[in-house]
N, C-alpha and C positions, 0 to 999 in steps of 0.2 A: 504493499499499500504506500503510495507517494505521500510524503509527510507535508502536505501543503500547508495546513494550519500551523505547523511548528517551524516553517523554513525560516520565518523572519525573526524568531526569537533567539536572543543572545544566549549562549549555551556555555555550560561548565562541565569538564570531565573531572575525575577524580586526581588531578594532576598532582596536587600537593599533599594528599592524604596518605599517610602510612598505612600498611595492611590492617593494623589493629585499631584503626581510628574511625571506622564507619559508625557515624552518630547513632546512638541507640536511646531509646526512652526509658526512663526509671520507672519504678513502680508506681510513683505518685502521678504518672502521665503528665509531667510538666512538659510545656512546648519545646520542641526541639528547634534549634536554628542551624540552617545549612543553606547553601547556594544552589542555584540552578544546575541541574544534571549532577549534583552530589548523589551518592547512593546511601539512602537512609533506611535503616531496619527498625522495624517496629515488631517487638516480640508479644507473644501470648501463649496461653496454654489451653489446651482442650482436654476434657475428660476422656478417658479411655472408653472405647466401645469395640463393637465386633468387627470394624472396618480395619483394614490395614492402614496403619498410620501414614505410610508413604502414599496412599490413595486419597488421603484427605487433603484437600486444597481449599480451606477456609478463604474468603474473599473480603477485600476492603474496597470501599468507594473512595476515591480521593476527589475532593471537591475543592476548587480555588476560585480565583478572581474571574470575572466576566463570564460566569457560568460553566466554566471549564470543569469536566470531571472525567475521570476514567477508572477502570476496575483492574485490580491486581490480585492474582491468587497467592496465597501463602504456601510455605513448604515445610516439611517435617524436619526438625533439627535434633531429635533424640528425646528420651524420656516422654515427657508430656508437652514438650515445647514447639512451637511452630513460629515462623518468621515471615514477615511481610517486607519484601525488598522494594523500594520504590524509589524512583528518580523524578523529581518534579521539573516539568518542563517550562515553568514560568515563575517570575517573582510574585510574592504576596503571601497572604495567610491561607493556609490549606488545611482543611479537616480531613482526617482519615478515619473512616467508620466501618466497623465490622458488624454486620447484622447477626452473624452466627455466634459471635463471642461477647457482643454487647460492648466491645472495646472502642474508645473513641480517644483519638489523639489530635493535637494540633501541631502544625509545622510552620514556623516563620521562615520563608524562603527568600533569600537576597538575591539581587542581580548577580549574575555570573562575572567571573573575572574575565577581562577581554582577551585574554590570551590563550582561552582554552576553547576548543572548537565545538564540542558537542558531538552528538551521533552524526553518522553520515546519512544524508538525505537527498532527494531528488528535487531540484528546483523545476517547477513546471514551466518556467520561462526557458530552460535549457535542459529539455527532458532526456537528452542522451548524455548528460554529464552528471557527475557526482559533485554535491557541495557539502559542507558542514552546517549544522543547525545554526551557527553564529553568522552565516552568509558566506563564508570564505570558500573559495574553490577548493575541491579535493582532487588532486591529481593521484588517482589510486596507482600505487606501485606496490604490487603484492608479492609475498615471499611465501613458498610452501614449506611447512614444517610440521607434518602429520603427527609426529610423537612428541611435539613440544610438551604435552601434559606429562610426559614420563620422565623428562631429564632429572627432576628432584624429588620424583614420587617416593624414592626409598630413602631420601637425605633430609637432613635438617636444614631448613631455609631454602633459599632459591638461588644460590651462587651461579649454577650453571644456567639456569633459565635467564637470569637477568643478564649475564655475561652476553648470551647470544642476542638478547633483545636489544641491549644497548648498541651492540656492534651493528646489527641491521638497521636500526634507528638512525645511527650516525650516518650510514650510507644511503639515506633516502626512502627507505622502505616505510610504507605506513599502514600496511594490512598483512597479517599472517593467515594463510589459508591452513586449517588445523583441524585434527579430529578430537571430540570428546575422548574417545578411547579407540585404539587399533591395536590388534595383537601381534601379528606376525605377517611376514611376506612369505611368498612362494619360491623365490629365487634364492640360490645358495649364498651363504656368507663368504666374503673374501677371507682366505686362509690367514692373511696377515694382519686381519683388522684387530686392534687391540680391544680387549673385552670392554674397557671404560667407555668405548664409543657405541657399543651394542644395546639397544634399549627395546628389542623385540621381547615379547613374552613377559609383560609386567606382573609382578606378583600381586599388585592390586588391580582391581577393574570396578565398573560402576554398580554391579550387583553384589549380593552376598556369594560366599564361596570364591571360586575363581573360574577363569575361562574354561578349564577342563572339567571342573565339577561345580557347575553354576547353581546357585540358590537364587532362584527369580523372585522369592517371596518378599525380598528385602533389597534395599539399596545400601550401598557402601558409603557412610557419611565421612570416612577418613579421605576417601578418593575425592569426593566433592568438595571437601574442606581444602584440599590441596589445589583442585581446579579453581576454586574461588581466588586463591592467591596468584595463580598464574594469570587469570583475566585481569586481576587488579593491577598486577605488575605492567602488563600491556596497557591498561588504561592510564597508569601514571606517565607512560610515555607517549600517550595519544596514539597508539597503535591498535587498529582495528582487529578485533578477533573474529575472523570469518569462520564461524563454527559450523563444520559438517557434523550433523547430529549422528548420523550413522555412517559406516563404511562397510561394505558388503564383499570386499575382496581381500580383506586383510585378517581373515580366519577368526573373527569375533564370534562367539556362540550366542547369537542373538536369540531371543525367544520368538515363538511364532509371530507372524505379522498380524496386527490388529487384535492380538491377545490381551488379556488384562496385564499381563507382564511387560508386554511391549509398551502399551499405554502407561504403565507405571513409570518406566524410564523416561519416555518422551515428555510427558506431562511435567515431570519433576525438573527436567533439564529446562523446559521453557519457563516455569514458575521461578527457578532460582537464578537464572542469568538474564531475563529479560531486562532487568533495572539498569544493568551496566550500559552506559551511553555507547561504549565502543563495540557493540555486539551487531554483528550481521548473521543471519540464519541461512543455512545451506541444508537441505534436508538429508543429502547423503553424497558422498564422493562417488562419481561414476554411477550415479543412481539407477540407470536403466541397463547398464552393461554386462550384468553377470547373473541375470535371471532370478534375482531375489524376489522382485516384486514388479507387477505390471504398473503402468502409469497410474491408473485409477487409485492405487494405493497411496502414491505421491500426492495426489490430489487431495485425498482424504486427510494426509498428514499435514498439508498446508493449511486446509481449511480448520483442522484441530489446533493448529499453532496460532492461526490469526483469532480464533475464538478465545484463546488463552493469553495472548500477549497484549496487556494493556498499554504497553509503551510502543507498539506499531514499529518495531525495527525492521529493517529492510529484509526481504526474503528472496532466495534464488535457489536454483538446483544444478548441482554439477552435471548436467546432461543437456546437450543442445537439443537432441531428439525430443526431450520433454518440453524444454522451454519454448521450442518452436511449435509444438502441438498446442500447449497451454500457456501461451505467453500472458494471458489475463490473471493467471494465478501468481505470477512472479513479479518482482519490481525491476529486475534487470536480467537480461539474458547472459548465461554463461554458456562458454563454447569452448570445446577441446578440439583443436584442430592442428595436425601435423603437416599439413599440405605443403607442397614445395611452392604452390601459389597462395601462400598464406596472406599476403596482402589483399590479394583479389577476393579471396574468401571472406575476410573480414570486413572488406568494404562492402561487399554484397549484403552481408548481415547488417551492417550499419544502415543501409539504405532500406532493407526490408523492415526492420523494427525501428522506425523513425521516432518512436515515442518512449524508448527505453534505452539506458546505457547498455553497451555490450562489453562483456569482461571475457577476454581469453584466459582461461584458467589452467590451460595447458597447451603448449604449441609444439612439443616434441624437443625442445632444447633443454637438456639437462647437463650443465656445466659439469665437466669431469673434475673429479677429486682424486686424492691418493689411493683411496680404497674403492674398488668396484662394487657397485651396488646394483644399479639398473640403468641399462643404456636406453637413451632416446635416439632419435636420428641426428641429433646436433649435439656435440659436447664441448667444442671449441668455445672459449668464453666469448670471443668477439662475434662468433656466428650465433651464440645464444642472445647476445645483445642485440644483433641485427634482427632477429625474430621478434623481440620485444619492440624494437623501433618500427617494424613493419606493421605490428598492431596499432601502434600510437598513431602513425601517420595514416591509417585507415579510419580514425576517429574513435578508436576503441581503447580499452584498457588491458593491462597484461600482468603475467605472474612469471616470477623467476624461480627457477629450481637449481639447487646445487645438490649433485648426488649425495653428498655427505651430510646433509641436513634435512632432505626433503621426506625421507622415510625413516625406517628404523635404525639407521646409522646416523648418528648426530655427533659431528665435531662442533661442540658448542664454543670453543675459543680456537678461532683459526690461528691465533698467534702461537699455539702449540706447534704449528707446522712450519717447515722451511718456507721461505718467502715464496719460492717458485711453485710450492703446492698449495698454497692459499688460494680460496675463491676470489674473484676480481669483483667484490661487492662494491668497490669504489666506482665501478662503470655506471652503476645505477645511481650512485650519488650525483655523478654528473648528470645524468638524465633528470633526476629531480631537480638540480640546480637550473637546468634550461627552462623547465616547465614551472619553476617558481619566479624566473625572470619574466616569463611571458605566461599570461593565464590561458591554460590549454582549453578552458570551457568555452573560450570566445572563438576558437578556431574550428574550421570544418574541412574535410578533405576536398580537394579541388582536381585531383587527377592530372590528366596531360593537358588540361585548359591553359596552364601557364608555363610548362616546363616541357623540353624535349624528352627528359628521362628523370629518373629518381621519383621520389613521391612528395607531393606538395600539401601543406595545409594553408588556409588562408583565413584572416579574420574579417570582419564587416568594416574594421577601420583600415584596411589595406596593408596589413602587415603579412609576410608570407615566410613560411618556412619550408625549405626544400631539402630533403634527406636523400643523400647520395650514399648507396652502398659502396663497398671497397672497390668494386669492378668499374665504378663510374670514374672516368679520367676528368670529365668536365661536364658542364651543363648549360644549355641555351634557354632563355627565359622569353616569356612572351606575355608581359604585363601591360595590356593595351592602354589602361587608363592613365599610365605614367610614361607613355612615349614622349620623348622631348622634355621630360622633367627629371629632376634629380631624386634618387632614393639613397637611403643609408644601407650600406652593405657590409656585412662582416660574416665570418665563418666561425662556427662552434666546433670543437674538437670533442667527439663523444668519448674519446679515450683518456682525455687529460682534463676535461672541463674548461679548457682556456678558450678565449675568443681572440679572433685575428684583430689586426688593427682595422679600423673602420674606414672604408672608402666612400665616395659619393659619386657613382657613375651616373651618367645621363642615359636614361632607359630608351631602348629602342627594339624593333622587333627582332627576335632571336639574338639578344644580347648575350654574349658568351661569358660565363664566369669559370676561372680556373681556380680550383682549391689550393691552398697551401700546402696541404698534406696529401699524399698519395698512399694507395694501397691499404686504405682503411676508411671506415665510415666518416662522413662529414655532413655538417648541416649548414646551408646558406640561409642567413637571417636577413631579410629585406624589409625595410621600414620607411615610411614617408619622411 
């Protein structure tokens, strides 16, 4: 659901709060003070009955200024305790009322700090682009880390998790595609892999028992307490948690679809994590590729999610066949495509779904690491970077994979490796820099209309970006509106992040530009 009513609201993530400081109300129900988009917890108790406590989701109605209200389900936290986790979307005085428990609380919500973006939303004025709730453009640059949940699952603290998060944040990534839980892969382990980097077959999982001997009658509170800390650590860094609720090709012993046990897990995840402003929902990784369920099941899951998510977080499905058949059920289109004609396929999709952002969640580029995990069709760092740029210049968004973080093998600190074996995260930092210098949401692909080769983006105010892959020696332009006029021209180097010296050519038909760097990708920036 597009968050039109919330788009103009100034928003705040949990940027400054430590993990233990989520505001809670005391027994006297004194008013709590927080800021917009802080995560606030209201605790209550329910007398025991014959119902499984994990299946009980008492609700609160949150009512605030200007008649705004929304309903949030609670979740079981052990003993006779339940928690309502709420993120308020606007400043003012809010009441929080539970009809089931007769609890009533008050929350005084202050305006958000201006440097915190809030949740990712879709601006109806630019429906093919992402923004943050405070109005800032969001150039989504995603990073796949399916086993992020497992890095510190068996340790005290979050040292490994935070090390990886800080590193990818420094290098421009602002979204992590991740699983709530994944168990194991089907490919063999590299015999030289150090045990400390192998995170398959975790000893904890979301249900009781373990993956080999599941007890579906209960959920594992220790697992979810840890997952809370991971999501909060991401929120502190303004990294979006693109959470794939299921994964059906990683040997997880899921209960039967649509069963009570299936709903128990699904409903609990939705109730427990919806309040975090950095959440995006994804029903399942490669949702229709492994015969687990037909598409009608995915439709029912999304309907169930939307009924229970009072915070209206964005929803997608890691399956283009599903998104293309049921686009009305998702907020943006996810597309896995390894084609050699990637740019053309992404551009076709951009044009076909003109009312939604397009997100390439997997393009076959898996940057190589020191330990063999799983091969894509492209593993050279620059070739993988080129795949991402092709997506971007088709008007869409993309995801980066490094073989030694994307799945069950996770090298959380690349500084442990010799320099020549480290992933080239900095290449994506340069990409983020470029699209911080120019607002990506103001550009559209223009194809061959303005250039002899390469890939071109143009804005309504006559700025042009022309991406030349390594094979391009030069490019000729055809920007008719500026024939006989001067434009400012400079080159951007995607491998170093540097700009060339600016020149001021007089534009003419098929004006030729020679890049200062050869044998590598380059981007020509033309401005009035």
